[in-house]
Each structure stands twice: as structure tokens, then as C-alpha cells.
C-alpha positions in Angstrom: -2.1 -13.8 -29.9 -4.3 -10.9 -31.1 -4.2 -7.7 -29.0 -7.4 -7.5 -27.0 -7.8 -11.3 -26.5 -8.3 -12.4 -22.9 -4.9 -13.2 -21.4 -5.9 -13.9 -17.7 -9.2 -15.4 -16.6 -10.4 -16.4 -13.1 -13.3 -18.8 -13.2 -15.3 -19.2 -9.9 -12.1 -19.0 -7.8 -12.4 -19.7 -4.1 -9.2 -19.3 -1.9 -8.5 -18.9 1.7 -7.2 -20.6 4.8 -10.1 -20.9 7.3 -13.5 -21.7 5.7 -15.9 -20.0 5.4 -13.7 -16.9 5.9 -12.3 -17.0 2.4 -10.3 -14.2 0.8 -12.0 -15.0 -2.5 -15.4 -16.7 -2.8 -16.4 -18.0 -6.2 -15.0 -14.9 -7.9 -14.6 -14.4 -11.6 -12.9 -11.8 -13.8 -10.8 -11.4 -16.9 -8.0 -9.3 -18.2 -7.4 -8.6 -21.9 -4.0 -8.6 -23.5 -2.4 -5.1 -23.6 -4.7 -3.6 -21.0 -3.5 -1.7 -17.9 -5.5 -2.7 -14.9 -5.5 -1.5 -11.3 -6.3 -4.0 -8.5 -7.9 -2.2 -5.6 -9.4 -3.1 -2.2 -9.0 -2.6 1.5 -5.8 -3.5 3.4 -5.8 -7.3 3.9 -8.5 -7.9 1.3 -6.2 -10.2 -0.7 -4.8 -8.1 -3.5 -1.2 -9.5 -3.2 -2.7 -13.0 -2.9 -4.3 -12.6 -6.4 -0.8 -11.7 -7.7 0.6 -14.9 -6.1 -2.2 -16.9 -7.7 -1.4 -15.4 -11.1 2.3 -16.3 -10.7 1.4 -19.8 -9.5 2.8 -19.4 -6.0 -0.7 -20.1 -4.6 -3.3 -22.5 -6.0 -7.0 -22.0 -5.7 -9.1 -24.2 -3.4 -11.8 -24.3 -6.1 -12.2 -23.0 -9.6 -9.7 -22.6 -12.4 -7.2 -19.9 -13.4 -6.6 -19.6 -17.2 -3.5 -17.8 -18.4 -2.4 -17.7 -22.1 0.0 -20.7 -22.5 3.1 -18.8 -23.7 2.7 -15.7 -21.6 5.7 -14.9 -19.4 4.8 -13.3 -16.1 7.1 -11.0 -14.1 6.4 -9.3 -10.8 8.0 -6.3 -9.1 7.3 -6.8 -5.4 6.7 -4.1 -2.8 10.1 -4.6 -1.1 13.4 -6.0 -2.2 13.8 -9.7 -1.1 16.5 -10.0 1.6 18.5 -12.5 -0.4 18.6 -10.1 -3.4 20.0 -7.3 -1.2 23.2 -9.4 -1.0 23.7 -9.5 -4.8 25.6 -7.0 -6.9 23.7 -5.2 -9.7 25.3 -7.6 -12.3 24.3 -10.7 -10.3 20.8 -9.4 -9.7 20.0 -8.8 -13.4 21.6 -12.1 -14.4 19.4 -13.9 -11.8 16.2 -12.6 -13.4 17.2 -12.1 -17.1 16.0 -14.7 -19.7 18.8 -13.4 -22.0 21.8 -15.8 -21.8 23.6 -14.1 -24.7 26.8 -12.0 -24.4 24.6 -8.9 -24.9 23.2 -9.0 -21.4 25.3 -6.0 -20.3 23.7 -4.0 -23.1 20.3 -5.2 -22.0 21.1 -4.1 -18.4 22.2 -0.7 -19.6 18.9 -0.3 -21.6 16.7 -1.3 -18.6 18.6 1.0 -16.2 18.0 3.8 -18.7 14.2 3.0 -18.6 14.1 3.3 -14.8 16.5 6.3 -14.8 19.2 4.7 -12.8 22.1 4.8 -15.2 25.3 6.1 -13.4 26.9 9.4 -14.5 30.6 10.2 -14.5 31.4 12.4 -11.5 32.9 15.8 -12.6 35.9 15.2 -10.3 36.6 11.7 -11.7 39.1 10.7 -14.4 37.2 7.4 -15.0 35.7 6.7 -18.4 31.9 6.2 -18.9 32.5 2.4 -19.3 34.6 2.2 -16.1 31.9 4.0 -14.2 29.3 1.6 -15.5 31.5 -1.5 -14.7 32.0 -0.1 -11.2 28.2 0.4 -10.8 27.5 -3.2 -11.8 29.7 -4.3 -8.9 27.7 -2.3 -6.3 25.6 -4.4 -3.8 21.8 -3.9 -4.0 21.6 -3.3 -0.2 23.8 -0.2 -0.6 21.0 1.6 -2.6 18.3 3.7 -1.0 14.7 2.6 -0.7 13.7 4.7 -3.7 16.6 3.3 -5.8 15.6 -0.2 -4.8 12.1 0.5 -5.9 13.4 1.3 -9.4 15.6 -1.8 -9.3 12.5 -4.0 -8.5 10.9 -2.7 -11.7 14.1 -3.1 -13.6 14.4 -6.7 -12.4 10.9 -7.4 -13.8 11.5 -5.6 -17.1 14.7 -7.4 -18.0 12.6 -10.5 -18.2 10.6 -8.8 -21.1 7.3 -10.2 -19.7 4.0 -10.4 -21.5 2.3 -9.8 -18.1 3.8 -7.3 -15.7 2.6 -7.3 -12.1 3.5 -4.2 -10.0 2.9 -4.3 -6.3 2.8 -0.7 -4.9 5.4 0.6 -7.4 5.4 4.2 -6.2 6.4 3.4 -2.6 9.7 5.1 -1.7 9.8 6.9 -5.1 10.4 10.7 -5.1 8.2 13.0 -7.2 10.5 12.6 -10.2 10.5 8.8 -9.9 6.7 8.8 -9.8 6.5 10.9 -12.9 8.9 8.7 -14.7 7.0 5.6 -13.6 3.8 7.2 -14.9 5.4 8.0 -18.3 6.7 4.5 -18.6 3.3 2.9 -17.9 1.5 5.2 -20.3 3.9 4.2 -23.1 4.2 0.5 -22.2 2.4 -1.8 -24.7 2.2 -5.0 -22.6 -0.4 -6.2 -20.1 0.0 -4.5 -16.7 -1.7 -5.2 -13.4 -0.9 -2.7 -10.6 -1.7 -2.7 -6.9 -1.7 0.9 -5.8 -3.2 3.2 -3.2 -2.1 6.3 -5.1 -5.2 7.5 -6.9 -3.5 10.4 -8.7 -0.8 8.0 -10.0 -3.2 5.2 -11.2 -5.6 7.6 -12.8 -2.9 8.6 -15.2 -2.8 5.3 -17.1 -5.5 2.9 -15.9 -7.9 1.3 -18.4 -9.9 -0.4 -15.8 -10.3 -1.3 -12.2 -10.6 -4.7 -10.5 -12.1 -4.0 -7.1 -11.7 -6.7 -4.5 -14.6 -6.3 -2.0 -13.5 -7.4 1.4 -17.1 -7.9 2.4 -18.4 -10.1 -0.5 -14.9 -11.6 -1.2 -15.6 -11.1 -4.9 -14.0 -9.0 -7.6 -16.0 -6.2 -9.3 -14.8 -5.1 -12.7 -15.1 -1.5 -13.9 -14.0 0.3 -17.1 -12.0 3.5 -16.8 -9.9 4.9 -14.0 -10.6 5.2 -10.3 -12.9 8.2 -10.7 -14.8 6.5 -13.5 -15.2 3.4 -11.2 -16.5 5.6 -8.3 -19.1 7.1 -10.6 -20.2 3.7 -11.8 -20.4 2.4 -8.2 -22.5 5.5 -7.2 -24.9 5.0 -10.1 -25.2 1.3 -9.2 -25.9 2.1 -5.5 -28.5 4.7 -6.4 -30.3 2.3 -8.8 -30.2 -0.6 -6.3 -31.5 1.7 -3.5 -34.4 2.8 -5.7 -35.2 -0.9 -6.5 -34.9 -1.9 -2.9 -37.2 1.0 -1.9 -39.8 -0.2 -4.4 -39.6 -3.7 -3.2 -39.9 -2.6 0.5 -43.2 -0.9 -0.3 -44.5 -4.0 -2.2 -43.3 -6.3 0.7 -45.0 -4.1 3.3 -48.2 -4.0 1.3 -48.3 -7.8 1.0 -47.6 -8.1 4.8 -50.4 -5.6 5.7 -52.9 -7.4 3.4 -51.9 -10.8 4.7 -52.5 -9.6 8.3 -56.0 -8.6 7.3 -56.8 -11.8 5.5 -55.2 -14.0 8.2 -58.1 -13.2 10.6 -60.8 -14.2 8.1 -62.2 -17.7 7.4 -61.9 -20.1 4.5 -60.1 -19.2 1.3 -58.9 -15.8 2.6 -56.5 -17.6 5.0 -54.9 -19.4 2.2 -54.6 -16.1 0.3 -52.9 -14.6 3.3 -50.4 -17.5 3.4 -49.6 -17.0 -0.3 -49.1 -13.2 0.3 -46.6 -14.0 3.1 -44.7 -16.3 0.8 -44.7 -13.6 -1.8 -43.3 -11.1 0.7 -40.6 -13.5 1.5 -39.7 -14.0 -2.2 -39.5 -10.2 -2.6 -37.3 -9.9 0.5 -34.9 -12.5 -1.0 -34.8 -10.6 -4.3 -33.5 -7.4 -2.7 -30.0 -6.7 -3.9 -27.0 -6.2 -1.6 -25.8 -2.6 -1.7 -22.0 -2.4 -2.1 -20.3 -1.2 1.1 -17.5 1.3 0.7 -14.1 0.7 2.2 -13.9 1.4 5.9 -11.6 4.1 7.0 -9.7 4.4 10.3 -11.3 6.6 12.9 -10.0 10.0 13.7 -7.2 9.7 16.2 -4.5 11.7 18.0 -0.9 10.9 18.8 -0.5 12.3 22.4 2.7 14.1 23.1 5.1 12.9 25.8 4.3 14.7 29.1 6.7 16.7 31.2 9.2 17.6 28.5 9.9 21.1 27.1 12.6 23.3 25.7 14.9 22.0 23.0 14.1 18.4 21.8 16.3 17.9 18.8 19.3 19.9 17.4 20.9 19.3 14.0 24.3 20.9 13.3 25.3 18.8 10.4 24.0 16.0 8.1 25.6 13.5 5.8 24.3 13.4 2.2 25.4 11.0 -0.6 27.1 12.7 -3.6 28.6 10.6 -6.3 28.2 7.5 -4.1 30.2 9.1 -1.3 29.1 10.6 2.0 29.5 14.4 2.2 29.0 16.4 5.4 26.7 19.4 5.1 26.4 22.0 7.9 23.0 23.0 9.1 21.6 24.9 12.0 18.2 23.6 13.1 16.9 23.3 16.7 13.4 21.9 17.2 11.4 22.4 20.4 8.0 21.1 21.4 5.3 21.4 18.8 7.7 22.0 15.9 7.5 20.0 12.7 10.4 19.6 10.2 10.0 18.4 6.6 13.1 16.6 5.2 13.2 16.4 1.4 15.5 15.5 -1.4 15.8 13.1 -4.3 16.1 9.3 -4.1 19.6 8.2 -3.0 20.6 11.4 -1.2 20.5 9.7 2.2 17.1 10.7 3.8 16.3 7.3 5.3 19.9 6.8 6.5 19.8 10.2 8.2 16.5 9.4 9.9 17.7 6.0 11.1 20.9 7.5 12.6 18.9 10.2 14.4 16.5 7.7 15.8 19.2 5.3 17.1 21.5 8.1 18.3 24.4 7.5 16.0 24.1 10.7 13.9 27.2 12.8 14.4 25.5 16.1 14.0 22.3 15.4 15.8 21.5 15.6 19.5 18.3 14.4 21.2 17.8 15.8 24.7 17.7 13.3 27.6 14.5 11.4 28.5 12.8 12.2 25.2 10.9 9.1 24.0 11.4 8.6 20.2 8.6 7.1 18.0 10.2 5.9 14.8 8.3 4.8 11.7 10.4 2.9 9.2 9.5 2.1 5.7 10.2 -1.6 6.1 8.4 -1.9 9.5 11.6 -3.4 11.0 10.9 -1.6 14.3 8.2 -4.2 14.8 8.9 -7.7 16.1 7.5 -9.9 13.4 7.3 -12.9 15.7 5.1 -11.0 18.2 1.3 -11.2 18.2 -0.4 -7.9 17.5 -2.0 -7.8 20.9 1.3 -8.2 22.7 2.9 -5.5 20.6 0.2 -3.0 21.4 0.1 -3.9 25.0 3.8 -3.3 25.4 3.4 0.0 23.6 1.0 1.1 26.3 3.7 0.4 28.9 1.5 -2.6 29.9 -1.0 -0.3 31.4 -4.0 -0.6 29.0 -7.0 -2.5 30.1 -8.0 -5.3 27.7 -11.3 -3.8 26.7 -9.7 -0.3 26.2 -6.8 -1.7 24.2 -9.2 -3.7 21.9 -11.5 -0.7 21.5 -8.6 1.6 20.6 -7.2 -0.9 18.1 -10.6 -1.3 16.4 -10.3 2.4 15.4 -7.4 1.3 13.2 -9.5 -1.5 11.7 -7.5 -4.0 13.9 -10.1 -6.7 14.6 -10.1 -9.3 17.3 -8.8 -11.9 14.8 -5.9 -9.6 13.8 -5.0 -9.0 17.5 -4.3 -12.8 17.8 -2.2 -12.8 14.5 1.6 -12.8 14.3 2.8 -9.5 12.8 4.9 -11.3 10.2 1.7 -12.9 8.8 0.0 -9.5 8.2 -0.1 -7.7 4.8 2.0 -4.6 4.4 -1.1 -2.5 4.8 -2.1 -4.3 8.0 1.4 -3.8 9.4 0.9 -0.1 8.7 -2.3 -0.1 10.8 -0.4 -1.8 13.7 2.5 0.6 13.4 0.4 3.8 13.7 -1.7 2.3 16.5 1.6 1.5 18.3 2.9 5.1 17.8 -0.3 6.6 19.2 -0.1 4.3 22.3 3.6 5.1 22.9 3.0 8.9 23.3 6.4 9.9 21.9 8.1 13.3 22.4 9.9 13.0 19.1 8.2 11.5 16.1 10.3 10.4 13.2 8.4 9.3 10.1 10.0 7.9 6.9 7.4 7.7 4.1 4.4 7.0 6.4 1.8 6.9 3.6 3.3 3.8 1.9 1.2 0.7 1.9 -2.1 2.3 2.9 -5.5 3.0 1.4 -5.5 6.6 0.2 -8.9 7.1 1.9 -6.9 7.1 5.2 -4.7 9.9 4.1 -6.8 12.9 5.4 -7.2 11.2 8.8 -3.4 10.6 9.1 -2.6 14.1 7.9 -5.0 15.6 10.5 -3.4 13.5 13.3 0.1 14.7 12.3 -1.0 18.2 11.8 -2.4 18.4 15.3 0.6 16.5 16.9 2.0 18.7 19.7 5.4 17.0 19.9 8.5 17.4 17.8 8.3 15.8 14.4 10.7 15.0 11.5 8.8 13.9 8.3 9.9 12.5 5.0 7.1 12.0 2.4 6.9 12.1 -1.4 3.1 12.6 -1.5 2.7 16.3 -2.0 -1.1 16.2 -1.5 -0.5 14.6 1.9 2.3 17.0 3.0 0.1 20.1 2.2 -2.3 19.0 4.9 0.3 18.8 7.6 1.6 21.8 9.5 5.3 22.2 8.7 7.4 24.8 10.6 10.9 24.0 9.3 12.3 22.7 6.0 15.6 20.9 5.3 16.3 20.3 1.6 19.1 17.7 1.1 20.2 18.8 -2.4 
């Protein structure tokens, strides 16, 4: 197949569950071999659904999907499947590899090098490099941090040597070094890549084009260049359409005005008036729809728990992971009301484990004062009950005190519609779960807010609004985030570096 030939083509694809509320409505687009394309759109617009249609997991209701016959497709999902977390590294790669030869260990070593996850020999160890590698292959996937699992998701796709690589939010949980390495890899990669990402800075570094899934028209718009190029093209298109619509409005009004004059006359003028009305209707129908931009969540606040003060959280020691073993590190941090702590460190150091142990009260060197309500945002949304309907979750978060109309009005500020309120949380997209999670936190009014990578899964247009809410939060906050641009907008009073 010649480079540049079309490798994926969607022809008049319609897909969805409840007609006429399709996710895709007679949409068409194509992807050329060797290109690097970003798939964008609002949370819940159907981006991950398009990936599932490319892999064959979903079939269209109408239309045809054409994929080059011999093209192998591999996908790196947003989160590690639960079943894969039970596997060892060796079992995981053998599950996904298409290489049945005795050289698979060499293949695994090469792929781990690509994602920068090769183990090093600890200075205090008398093991050889080969022994360390063999021991590493026996580690269970679930023992790795979220950031390391993100690298393994990519590695599991790469070991298949795919012709089409699908990446679903690949920078989630990655630290700054991991994002830089991912960017370098994609810049150098010579296969076809489709990426779902909300990280504009990341995708601008390598993207050839944008497929924008419009949640309003349920069609895909195709743009050449990176996100900024696409925005410029959209703005030019909107300006041109507005000018044309303005011209048509004047012509429509002129026809209507003249028709009104002729309608009161006799004879042929009445028939002329009728034709002018018909002409005005034709012009009205020819007006173009102006593309609507993504909606953003409304400004919101996270109220602080009332009637608490003094010390809220004290840290005297933390556990970090060094050479795969926990090491205790002494610290001296006490946070009172309206104090914000930024916790940082590389992937695998133990940030998420520390936050979880603080939140559930099992951290040896952490003390939360009595009666402090903890609001905890986890990367995997496991603090949500996936079997619950959204409405019931938010009603409980309000201590069952919110009036129906007030609860629905508040939820609408987070783009949670009436339809979503009646949906089970487990059926939501990752981005929609994020909306529910932050709406829930705001309703809970916590005294201590613990946030583990709160910008994952969301449209980057929401970032300034979230940053403002956290910046103004008057309670105690512990934050982990790898998005520097986001952190700079949030007031930070204390720093804890887990190096």
C-alpha cells in the first residue's frame, strides 16, 4: 500500500441507540496512511465510539466503514482493563503480541525501552541486569502506578506492530517526562495514528489534522493542521457564513416587504406577491448553519465545610517507592483552613497510593482532625457507585436536602442534562463521569479536598473554570496534577516533592 493512500473511510455512517438521537448521523471522513490525526469533540460526543467502530467492536446502523484489508489495528485504552491488572508483565505482552517466536523477550525489552519502562539495577543489589529484567517480567500489572500503567497500555499496543494505532487519552496519568517522551515517540512514529486527547499543547506537537465530532450536528468535520490551525479555519468559516447569512437576511426581508405591498393590490400583483413569499422561503432554507462551539461548564464554587477551623491535616511521614520497595520519608507539614498543598513526583513514586491512604485514614504518618468531611477525587472514579443513577448520586451528595429543581439547575451548570440525570454512572463516558464527580464534590462541601489528577478525561476548555474554582476554594486541599499550565492558575501554599 502506497503511503498517503486512504486507509480508513467512513461512508454516510449512522450510529446510536435511540433514534433520532444518534451519536453519528450520516457522517463521512477519511484517514490517509501514515497520517497522525486527532479526534476531538465534547465529552460524550462519541469519540471512543468511533474507535470501537474502527476496531469492529461496534457496527454502524447505516453506511459502510472501509479499512484497508491487511491493516492490523491496535488500541491503547484510557484505563487498564481489570482482567489485565491480574497478569504479570510477561503474560500481558504474550497476550497481545503477534510474535510467537522465541525472540518475544527481546521484543518486550525493545518495547519497554520505547515507553521508558525498562528496569534498572538498584545500586544496593547484587543481581545482574538479566536477573533484574526477569524479576520485572514477573511483576503483576496491578502493582504499577497509574502513570506506569499508562505506559504499559501503549506498550501493549506497540508490541502488536500495528498499521493503525489508536490512542485514547494517552497522556492521562503521565508525568511531565512521560508526556515529553510520548510526544517524541509520536513525532518519530511512521505508522497511522489516531489520538483522542484534550491536551491541546500535547496534540499540537505532532498532529497533521483534526477530526472534529460535532455533538450538535452529529457529523465529523475534517481540518488540516493542528488544533490552532483548525480553530483558525473554523473562525474563517463562521465569518464567511455569517456574512452570507447577513446578505440573505437582507434579501429575504426585501422580498417580504415587497410581497406585503403587492398582497394588497389586485390582479397579477397578488400572484407576484405569492412568488416573492416563496422566494423568501427558498432563501431562508438556503441559509447555512453556523457551527456552534463546544459548551463549557459554568463558573462554580466548591463551598468549604462550615464550623471547622484550626489544623485540618498533619503529615509527619510519607512512604515513597524506591527500587520497587516502600521507603519512609519524614516530613513536617500541617495544613489549616484555606491552605493548598501541591504533591509532585515522577510516575511510580507513590503519589496516588499516598493520597488514597490519606483519604481512607490508613496513612501511618497522616492525621485528619475529627469531623472533617473529605472530598476525594480518584483517577479511576472508583469513589462513584457505577450502578447508581446520576440523579441519586447527586441527591445523596447534597445530604438529601436539595430540591429537585435546584439540583437539576445546579447539575446543568456541569452540562449534566435531564437525560444524563436518569443514566447509570457506569454507562457514562469518562468525560461525563468527570462532570458528575466535580458536581458531586461541589454538593458535598468538603473541609478537605484531595484531588488525584483532576484534569484527566476533560475538554481543555474547562480547565480555566476548574482552576478558578480550586484557586478560590477556602478549605484545605491536596493536589496532584501533571498539567503545569493548570497548576499555575491555582493558588499553592505548600509544596511536597516526593523525589
